C-alpha positions, 0 to 999 in steps of 0.5 A: 382545734383550728378555727377559721377567721378569714373564710366566710361560712359555706352557704347552707340553707337553714330555716329562720324559724327558729348530762355529760357534755356532747362530744365534738360535733362531726362535720358531715358533707352534704349537698345544699339541696338536701334537707338538714340532718343531725347525728343520731348519737347527739340528737337527744343532747341537741333537744335537751339543751335547746331553748325549747327544752329550757322553756318547758323545764325539760331535764332529759330527752331520748330521741330516735330518728324517724325520717330522712336517714343517711349515713356519712363516714362518721355517723348515721343521721336523720332529718327528723326525730321522735323524742320522749322528754322528761320533766323533774325525772317524770315523763312529760310527753313525746314530740317530733323534732326536725333538724334545721341544721346539724346541731339545731332542732325545732319541735314541729309537733306535739304528740303527747303531753302538756308542752309549750310550742317551739318559738322562733329564735328570730334573726341569726347574727352572721359574720366571717368569724367562726368557731365550733361548739366545743370552743364556743362552750369554753369561750362563754364559760370563761367570759366576764358575762358568765361570771356576772351571771353566775354561769358555771357551765354552758352547752352551745349548739350551732345555729344558722349558716355553717362551714364544714370542717374535719374536726367539727362544723363551724358556726358564727352563732350559737344557742347556749344553754347555761347552768349555775354552780348547782348544775341547774338551768339558768337560761338559754342565750343566743350568742355571736362569735366576735373574735377567735376566742370570744362571744357576744351575748345577743339576747336571751331565748329562754 
């Protein structure tokens, strides 16, 4: 999958608030003035592997688009979703999640259940180096940091500004859910792209 190391990300106005592996995340052309939207087919995974889900011990999510529907050449998207979540395989509640970017959700309302609120991830590191989520997964899984922390599998979701590309949106930073060798969640970290094949762990999110 081709990466761009030279071009800065196209401006996208993302808020500073902050299984099987999801397939490659499609790029979606849209005006900067339009609200961010996420693909319906990947929305459940985006919430399931978010820092908010980690914080609440959520092990599964089922999301249905509720607002801002639009269709691109490759996907149906929404700007907001109603999501049923489970903890330990049992219903844990219903929440409303709003897209802050094509892979980045924020839980904006608790409809039911005893759940902790979504915390802002803080400043998102930015730079000229970019990669897509599939490449970020591989880079972090193969890193010395992953070996030192007994991380076997990661699910990275792009956050902050991004550049649209034919094979998937490219980002300079990611929120990455980590799993150990027993496929148990072991935390969520914020990472920054530092080379065409490497990431730097900035901080722990959950």
